[in-house]
C-alpha positions in Angstrom: 59.2 62.7 153.2 55.6 63.7 152.4 54.7 66.5 150.0 54.7 70.0 151.4 52.4 72.0 149.1 49.6 70.7 146.9 48.7 67.2 147.8 49.7 67.5 151.4 47.3 65.9 153.8 45.2 68.6 155.3 43.1 66.5 157.7 44.7 65.0 160.9 48.4 65.1 160.4 49.0 62.0 162.4 50.1 63.9 165.6 48.1 65.3 168.4 47.8 69.1 167.8 48.9 69.7 171.4 52.0 67.6 170.8 52.9 69.9 167.9 52.3 72.9 170.1 54.5 71.6 172.8 57.4 70.7 170.5 57.4 74.0 168.7 55.6 77.3 168.2 58.8 78.7 167.0 59.9 78.3 170.7 57.9 81.4 171.8 56.3 81.2 175.2 52.5 81.5 175.4 52.9 84.4 177.9 54.9 86.3 175.2 52.2 85.7 172.6 49.6 86.9 175.0 51.6 90.1 175.7 52.0 90.7 172.0 48.2 90.3 171.4 47.3 92.5 174.3 49.8 95.3 173.4 49.8 95.4 169.6 46.8 93.3 168.6 46.1 90.6 166.1 46.8 89.4 163.5 50.5 89.6 163.9 53.6 87.9 162.6 55.9 86.8 165.5 59.4 85.5 164.9 61.7 83.7 167.3 65.2 85.2 167.0 66.8 82.1 168.4 65.0 79.9 165.8 66.4 82.3 163.1 69.9 81.7 164.5 69.3 78.0 164.6 68.0 78.0 161.0 71.1 79.7 159.6 73.4 77.6 161.8 72.1 74.4 160.1 73.7 75.8 156.9 76.8 77.4 158.3 77.7 74.1 160.0 77.6 72.5 156.6 78.8 75.2 154.2 81.3 78.0 154.6 79.3 81.2 155.3 80.8 83.0 152.3 79.2 80.4 150.1 75.7 80.9 151.5 73.5 83.5 150.1 70.2 83.8 152.0 67.3 84.3 149.6 65.8 87.7 150.6 62.4 86.8 149.0 61.6 84.3 151.7 61.5 86.9 154.5 62.7 90.4 153.8 62.2 92.2 157.0 65.2 94.5 157.7 65.7 93.2 161.2 65.6 89.6 160.0 68.1 90.3 157.2 70.5 92.0 159.7 70.2 89.1 162.1 70.9 86.4 159.5 73.7 88.4 157.9 75.4 88.7 161.4 76.3 85.0 160.9 78.6 86.0 158.1 76.5 84.9 155.2 75.6 86.9 152.1 72.2 87.7 150.6 70.6 86.9 147.3 68.2 89.5 145.9 65.8 88.8 143.2 64.8 92.4 142.5 66.2 95.9 142.8 63.8 96.4 145.8 65.2 93.4 147.5 68.8 94.6 146.9 67.8 98.0 148.4 66.4 96.1 151.4 69.6 94.2 151.8 71.7 97.4 151.7 69.3 99.2 154.1 69.7 96.4 156.6 73.4 97.1 156.7 74.8 94.4 154.5 77.7 95.6 152.2 77.0 95.6 148.5 79.8 93.1 147.8 78.0 90.5 149.9 74.8 90.7 147.8 74.1 88.8 144.6 71.4 90.1 142.4 69.6 87.7 140.1 65.9 87.9 139.4 63.9 87.9 136.2 63.4 90.1 134.3 65.8 93.0 134.8 65.1 96.1 132.7 67.8 98.4 131.5 67.5 100.7 134.4 67.9 97.9 136.8 70.9 96.5 135.0 72.6 99.9 134.9 71.9 100.3 138.6 73.3 96.9 139.4 76.6 97.6 137.6 77.0 100.9 139.4 76.2 99.4 142.8 79.3 97.2 143.1 77.3 94.0 143.8 79.2 90.8 144.6 77.7 89.1 141.6 75.2 90.0 138.9 73.4 87.0 137.4 72.0 87.4 133.9 69.1 85.2 132.5 68.1 86.8 129.2 69.7 88.2 126.1 68.3 91.6 126.7 69.9 91.8 130.1 73.3 90.8 128.7 73.1 93.4 126.0 72.1 96.1 128.5 75.1 95.0 130.7 77.4 95.4 127.7 76.1 98.9 127.2 76.5 100.0 130.8 79.6 98.1 132.0 82.3 100.2 133.5 85.8 99.1 132.6 87.2 101.0 135.6 84.9 99.0 137.9 84.5 95.4 136.7 81.4 93.5 137.9 81.5 89.8 138.5 78.9 88.2 136.3 77.0 84.9 136.3 74.8 83.1 133.8 71.6 81.3 134.9 71.2 78.0 133.2 67.8 76.5 132.6 68.3 72.8 133.3 65.1 71.3 132.1 64.5 69.5 135.4 61.1 69.2 136.9 61.4 69.6 140.7 59.4 71.5 143.3 56.6 70.8 145.7 54.0 72.6 143.6 53.8 73.4 139.9 53.9 77.2 140.6 57.2 76.6 142.5 59.1 74.8 139.8 61.7 77.1 138.2 64.0 74.6 136.4 61.5 73.0 134.0 62.2 73.3 130.3 59.2 75.6 129.8 60.1 77.9 132.7 60.8 81.6 132.1 64.2 81.4 133.9 67.6 81.4 132.3 69.4 80.2 129.2 69.3 76.8 127.7 72.6 74.9 128.1 73.5 75.2 124.4 73.0 79.0 124.6 75.5 79.5 127.4 78.8 79.4 125.5 77.8 82.4 123.3 76.6 84.3 126.4 79.8 83.5 128.3 81.9 84.7 125.4 79.9 88.0 125.1 80.4 88.7 128.8 84.1 87.9 128.6 84.6 90.2 125.7 82.9 93.1 127.4 85.3 95.4 129.3 83.9 95.8 132.8 82.3 92.4 133.1 84.0 89.3 134.5 82.1 86.1 134.0 82.8 83.8 137.0 79.7 81.8 137.8 77.1 79.4 136.4 73.9 79.3 138.4 70.8 77.2 138.4 67.6 77.1 140.5 65.2 74.1 140.5 62.3 75.2 142.5 61.1 75.5 146.1 60.1 72.9 148.6 62.5 70.1 147.5 63.0 67.2 149.9 65.5 65.1 147.9 69.1 65.8 146.9 68.8 63.8 143.7 67.6 66.8 141.5 70.5 68.9 142.8 73.0 66.2 141.8 71.5 66.1 138.3 71.6 69.9 138.1 75.3 69.9 139.3 76.2 67.4 136.6 74.6 69.7 134.0 76.5 72.7 135.3 79.8 70.8 135.2 79.0 69.7 131.6 78.3 73.2 130.6 81.4 74.5 132.4 83.5 71.9 130.5 82.2 73.3 127.2 83.2 76.8 127.9 86.9 76.4 127.1 87.9 78.9 124.5 84.8 81.1 125.2 86.4 83.0 128.1 87.8 82.5 131.6 87.2 79.2 133.5 84.2 79.0 135.7 85.1 79.8 139.2 81.8 79.0 141.0 78.7 76.9 140.6 75.6 78.2 142.3 72.9 75.4 142.8 70.3 77.8 144.1 68.0 77.3 147.0 64.7 75.4 147.3 65.5 73.0 150.2 62.1 72.3 151.8 60.5 72.1 155.2 58.4 69.2 156.3 55.4 71.3 157.5 53.7 68.2 158.9 56.6 67.4 161.3 56.7 69.0 164.7 60.2 70.4 164.3 63.3 70.6 162.1 64.2 67.0 162.8 61.9 66.1 159.9 63.4 68.6 157.5 65.9 67.8 154.7 69.4 68.2 156.0 71.6 70.9 154.5 74.7 69.0 155.6 73.7 65.9 153.7 72.9 67.9 150.6 76.3 69.7 150.8 78.2 66.4 151.3 76.5 64.7 148.3 77.2 67.6 146.0 80.9 67.9 147.2 81.4 64.2 146.6 80.0 64.6 143.1 82.2 67.6 142.5 85.3 65.8 143.6 84.5 62.7 141.5 84.1 64.9 138.4 86.4 67.8 138.9 88.9 66.8 141.5 91.2 69.6 142.8 90.2 71.9 140.0 86.5 72.0 141.2 84.8 75.4 141.3 83.4 76.8 144.5 79.9 75.5 145.3 77.4 78.1 146.4 73.8 77.8 147.9 70.8 80.2 148.1 68.7 78.9 151.0 65.5 80.7 152.0 62.6 78.7 153.4 64.9 76.2 155.1 66.5 79.1 157.1 63.4 81.0 158.4 60.2 79.0 158.0 60.4 77.4 161.4 61.0 80.7 163.1 57.7 82.4 162.6 54.0 82.1 163.5 50.9 84.1 162.6 49.2 85.0 165.8 45.4 85.3 165.3 42.3 85.7 167.4 39.1 83.7 166.9 36.2 86.0 166.1 33.5 83.3 166.3 32.7 79.7 165.6 30.0 78.4 163.4 28.6 75.2 161.8 27.0 74.7 158.4 25.7 71.3 157.4 27.6 69.5 160.1 30.9 71.2 159.2 32.4 73.2 162.0 34.6 76.2 161.4 36.4 79.0 163.3 36.5 82.5 161.7 39.6 84.4 162.7 41.0 87.9 162.2 43.9 86.6 160.1 43.1 85.6 156.6 44.6 84.9 153.2 45.4 88.5 152.7 47.8 88.1 155.6 49.0 84.5 155.0 48.0 83.2 151.5 50.0 79.9 151.4 47.0 77.6 151.8 45.1 79.4 149.1 48.0 79.6 146.7 49.6 76.2 147.1 47.3 74.0 149.2 50.0 74.3 151.9 49.6 72.6 155.2 50.5 74.5 158.4 49.8 73.3 161.9 47.3 75.5 163.6 46.6 75.3 167.3 45.9 77.2 170.5 48.8 78.9 172.2 48.0 77.0 175.4 46.9 73.5 175.9 45.7 71.2 173.1 43.1 71.1 170.4 40.8 68.2 170.7 38.0 66.3 168.9 37.8 65.0 165.4 39.9 66.6 162.7 37.0 68.3 160.9 37.3 72.0 161.8 38.0 74.6 159.1 40.0 77.7 160.0 38.7 80.7 158.0 39.7 84.3 157.5 37.6 87.5 157.6 37.7 88.7 154.1 34.7 88.8 151.7 35.9 85.7 149.9 34.7 82.1 150.3 38.2 80.9 149.5 39.7 82.7 152.5 40.9 79.6 154.2 44.0 79.1 156.5 43.5 75.4 156.9 40.9 72.6 157.0 40.5 69.3 158.8 41.8 70.5 162.2 41.2 69.1 165.7 40.1 72.4 167.2 36.9 71.5 169.0 36.6 73.5 172.3 38.3 76.6 170.8 36.0 79.6 171.4 35.6 83.2 170.4 38.4 85.4 171.6 40.9 82.5 172.0 44.3 82.9 170.4 45.6 80.6 167.8 48.9 80.3 166.0 49.6 79.3 162.4 53.0 77.7 162.8 56.1 77.6 160.5 55.1 80.8 158.9 58.4 82.6 158.9 59.0 82.1 155.1 56.8 83.3 152.3 54.3 84.8 154.8 54.4 88.5 155.3 56.3 89.0 152.0 53.2 87.7 150.2 50.6 89.6 152.2 48.3 92.1 150.5 45.8 94.9 151.3 42.8 93.0 149.8 39.5 94.4 151.2 41.6 97.4 152.2 42.9 95.6 155.2 46.1 97.0 156.7 49.0 94.5 156.7 49.9 93.1 160.1 52.9 94.0 162.2 56.0 91.9 162.6 57.5 91.1 166.0 60.9 89.7 167.0 61.2 87.6 170.2 64.3 86.8 172.1 63.4 84.6 175.1 61.0 86.6 177.2 61.8 89.9 175.4 60.1 91.1 172.3 60.0 94.2 170.1 58.0 95.2 167.0 60.2 95.2 163.9 57.4 96.5 161.6 54.4 98.6 162.7 50.9 97.6 161.7 49.8 99.6 158.8 47.4 102.4 159.5 44.4 103.4 157.4 46.5 106.4 156.1 49.0 103.8 154.8 46.2 102.3 152.7 45.8 105.3 150.5 49.3 106.8 150.7 50.1 108.0 147.2 46.5 108.5 146.2 45.6 111.6 148.2 47.8 113.9 146.2 45.9 113.2 143.1 42.6 113.6 144.9 43.6 117.0 146.1 44.8 118.0 142.7 41.3 117.4 141.4 
């Protein structure tokens, strides 16, 4: 499959834009998008609830739900979390805020794993009091803080994140398993950490975890990582209890240039390859295998709905300036990511030379380039597709722009699941100090 972040072809993705629009816009009818735009305005994130269901079912058909931990950082809206968790899966939180979101969405604490880096002493203490399903530690300071705050009367299952030294990921910023990454313990450090956890009343080491990066389209790096985890697990004899679970993380990618999930890496194939490897090496004594999918669950389910403000041409280079920009959806700017952009009705046409620009005071405010969007005019509605993951969660208030609303669609029905921020929201927390002056 082609690359999905930096290096992805931006001009002319090989399919007619109208064909992409017909095959998916997260399955949301144009009439619904027009209603959303008329009633709550643009820009807006719009999610297809049925596509969310389909995204999680691709995993639950391949892996027992109790061994799936949806990565909250991909899309952390409370309604989205509740919907995904209704399929029986758990959640993986990378921060205390994400853990709080998981709980606020109604997911029990024991179905939440908390990893993340770094965790300060306050966070570690809170984790141990919360009764999480698993606390994964990645640095010596975290382990020592856990030893100070562990409650022998309420033992916490503990995991150790291993740094595998594997380069994998669709963009350098998305690689988390390389030898120079900030995440986890080197393999030769794990036995001492495992022993320290085992010797601490109130901590029960159960799991070795790894994360390679985001946007992977090949199972091979996962197999290499699994081999490493099995090697490390085999070396832990005499250092504490046997390893009961191996967590291979998330990172399975999405082929953003394809029209639908048919072009995406298959969770079932990944699970089958890893199970075969586990059986070859560990047989009936094999630990449980756990996964932390994020992007592959929800990316296809969302669009950014935006209205064209005007068109312009400079030096023979046409462009459309829209009311959504990189403060709303920064993936192209951060990673060179390709997302199909098209009208909500009909097809784009003409040569693939149109840039789609945002409204902020920044020349780099670009949603995409090289698009077949001739004939699109001011006030037309466009959608940026496959925006359900790492979209709103990365939005900002640059230029003092209120963040957009989020909407959940089920067939012809839709409802806001986050309000558009108001101007008052922009300076919330500042006015008290202003009045004190």
